[in-house]
C-alpha positions in Angstrom: -162.4 17.7 5.9 -164.3 18.4 9.1 -166.5 16.0 10.9 -169.1 16.9 13.5 -170.0 14.7 16.3 -171.9 15.1 19.5 -172.8 12.3 21.9 -175.1 12.9 24.8 -175.1 10.8 27.9 -177.2 11.3 31.0 -175.4 11.3 34.3 -177.5 10.1 37.3 -176.3 11.0 40.8 -177.5 8.8 43.6 -177.3 10.5 47.0 -177.7 8.1 49.9 -178.3 9.6 53.3 -177.6 7.5 56.4 -179.2 8.6 59.6 -179.0 6.8 62.9 -180.6 7.7 66.1 -180.2 6.0 69.4 -182.3 7.5 72.1 -182.4 4.6 74.6 -182.1 5.9 78.1 -180.4 3.9 80.8 -182.7 3.5 83.8 -180.0 4.5 86.3 -178.4 7.2 84.1 -178.2 10.7 85.4 -179.2 13.9 83.5 -175.7 15.2 84.1 -174.2 12.2 82.2 -176.6 12.8 79.2 -175.6 16.5 79.0 -171.9 15.6 79.1 -172.4 13.0 76.3 -174.2 15.6 74.1 -171.5 18.2 74.6 -168.8 15.6 73.8 -170.6 14.6 70.6 -171.0 18.3 69.5 -167.3 18.9 70.2 -166.4 15.9 68.0 -168.6 17.1 65.2 -167.1 20.6 65.4 -163.6 19.2 65.3 -164.4 17.0 62.3 -165.9 19.9 60.4 -162.8 22.0 61.1 -160.6 19.2 59.9 -162.6 18.8 56.7 -162.6 22.5 56.1 -158.8 22.7 56.6 -158.3 19.7 54.2 -160.5 21.3 51.5 -158.6 24.6 51.8 -155.3 22.7 51.6 -156.4 20.8 48.4 -157.7 24.0 46.9 -154.4 25.8 47.6 -152.5 22.9 46.1 -154.6 23.0 42.9 -154.1 26.8 42.6 -150.3 26.2 42.9 -150.4 23.5 40.2 -152.2 25.8 37.8 -150.2 29.0 38.5 -150.1 31.9 36.0 -146.8 30.7 34.4 -145.0 27.4 33.8 -141.6 26.6 32.3 -141.9 24.4 29.2 -139.1 22.4 27.5 -139.3 21.3 23.9 -137.1 20.4 21.0 -136.7 21.8 17.5 -134.4 19.8 15.2 -132.9 18.1 18.3 -132.1 21.5 19.8 -133.5 21.8 23.4 -135.4 25.0 24.3 -137.0 26.2 27.5 -139.4 29.1 27.7 -142.0 30.4 30.0 -145.7 29.7 29.1 -148.7 31.6 30.4 -151.9 30.0 31.6 -154.6 30.9 29.0 -158.3 30.1 29.1 -160.2 28.9 26.1 -163.1 31.3 25.2 -165.1 28.5 23.7 -164.4 25.4 25.7 -164.0 24.3 29.3 -160.2 24.1 29.5 -157.0 26.2 30.0 -153.6 25.7 28.5 -150.1 27.0 29.1 -149.3 28.9 25.9 -145.9 29.9 24.8 -145.2 33.4 23.5 -145.6 33.7 19.7 -148.8 31.6 19.5 -152.4 32.7 19.5 -155.4 30.7 20.7 -158.6 31.4 18.9 -162.1 29.8 18.7 -162.7 28.0 15.5 -166.2 26.5 16.0 -168.1 24.8 18.8 -165.8 22.4 20.7 -162.8 23.4 18.5 -160.0 25.9 19.0 -156.9 26.6 16.9 -153.5 27.4 18.5 -151.7 29.2 15.7 -148.0 29.9 15.3 -148.0 33.7 14.8 -145.2 33.7 12.2 -146.9 31.1 10.0 -150.7 30.6 10.4 -150.5 27.4 8.3 -148.7 25.8 11.3 -151.2 25.2 14.0 -152.8 22.8 16.5 -156.5 22.2 16.5 -157.8 21.5 20.1 -161.0 19.7 20.8 -162.2 18.9 24.3 -165.4 17.3 25.6 -166.6 16.0 28.9 -166.5 12.2 29.4 -170.2 12.5 30.4 -171.0 13.7 26.9 -168.8 11.5 24.7 -167.3 8.1 24.2 -163.5 7.8 24.2 -163.5 5.0 21.6 -165.6 6.9 19.1 -163.4 10.0 19.4 -160.3 7.9 19.0 -161.7 6.2 15.9 -162.8 9.5 14.4 -159.3 10.8 14.9 -157.8 7.8 13.1 -160.2 8.1 10.2 -159.4 11.8 9.9 -155.7 11.2 9.7 -156.3 8.4 7.2 -158.4 10.8 5.1 -155.6 13.3 4.6 -153.0 10.6 4.0 -153.9 10.4 0.2 -153.8 6.7 -0.4 -151.3 6.0 2.4 -151.9 4.3 5.7 -151.4 6.6 8.7 -148.5 5.5 10.9 -149.2 4.8 14.6 -147.0 6.8 17.0 -145.2 4.2 19.1 -142.6 6.4 20.9 -143.9 7.5 24.2 -142.0 10.8 24.0 -144.0 11.7 20.9 -147.3 11.2 22.8 -148.8 13.5 25.5 -147.3 12.7 28.9 -147.8 14.1 32.4 -149.9 13.9 35.6 -153.5 13.0 35.0 -153.0 12.0 31.3 -154.1 8.5 30.3 -155.2 6.4 27.3 -153.0 8.5 25.0 -152.8 7.3 21.4 -151.6 9.0 18.2 -151.2 8.6 14.4 -149.3 10.7 11.9 -149.1 11.1 8.2 -145.9 12.5 6.6 -145.8 14.5 3.4 -143.0 16.1 1.4 -143.5 19.5 3.0 -144.7 18.5 6.5 -146.6 16.3 8.9 -150.2 16.0 10.2 -150.4 14.4 13.6 -153.6 13.3 15.5 -153.7 12.5 19.2 -156.4 11.6 21.7 -156.0 11.3 25.5 -157.9 11.6 28.7 -157.2 14.3 31.3 -159.4 14.2 34.4 -163.0 14.4 33.2 -162.0 15.6 29.7 -161.3 13.7 26.5 -158.8 15.8 24.5 -158.2 15.5 20.8 -155.2 17.3 19.2 -154.5 17.7 15.5 -151.1 19.2 14.6 -150.4 20.7 11.2 -146.6 21.2 10.9 -144.2 22.1 8.1 -140.7 20.7 7.8 -139.2 24.2 7.5 -140.8 25.1 10.9 -140.8 21.9 12.8 -142.9 22.9 15.9 -144.7 19.6 16.5 -142.9 19.0 19.8 -143.7 22.6 21.0 -147.3 22.0 20.2 -147.2 18.7 22.0 -145.7 20.1 25.2 -148.4 22.8 25.2 -151.1 20.3 24.6 -149.9 18.2 27.6 -150.9 21.1 29.9 -154.6 21.2 28.9 -156.9 20.7 31.9 -160.4 21.7 32.9 -160.8 25.3 34.0 -160.5 25.9 37.7 
């Protein structure tokens, strides 16, 4: 069952400009003193601009290092620890990138929805939905996720995920919440969290014979807005 939602919110940006001008001349001041003061002010402005530019370049460089082309990801399958190299991959349909492990394919499903498939079994996959905080309400997306998990539970109440290690973790991630519904053959897990200006919703469809929920979770944790 698929539900469509789209909330629009207008973002107003107020720009306040403060300008001060003090042109009072001292009666006994000399023209030489005025020139010296102007030159000193110009020098200060130039130095401040250079410092700001250097700071911006440093921050940009740090961001680029954080989202490098590859990243080592650790995950568990049946309590067995694994570590593999994931590659930074941009979504073709949405404004995010994700570190994707080999053996998985990211494809656009519909507007604001992608699917990250396990290549050996396409029935095992993670649906990825992202939307800007300016265009959506976190509470509504959270509630929609809970309703969706309840809808596939077939008469059972979905179980809230209480263990932190089973929820998205990492720098920039906040307000994470998750529910899951277990079946004889597998598990459906739904999660919502905030990352920067994005609200991210993940739905993981796993099978007990494959058990890749933690691998999908670790990849999902790396979702961030495109740089």
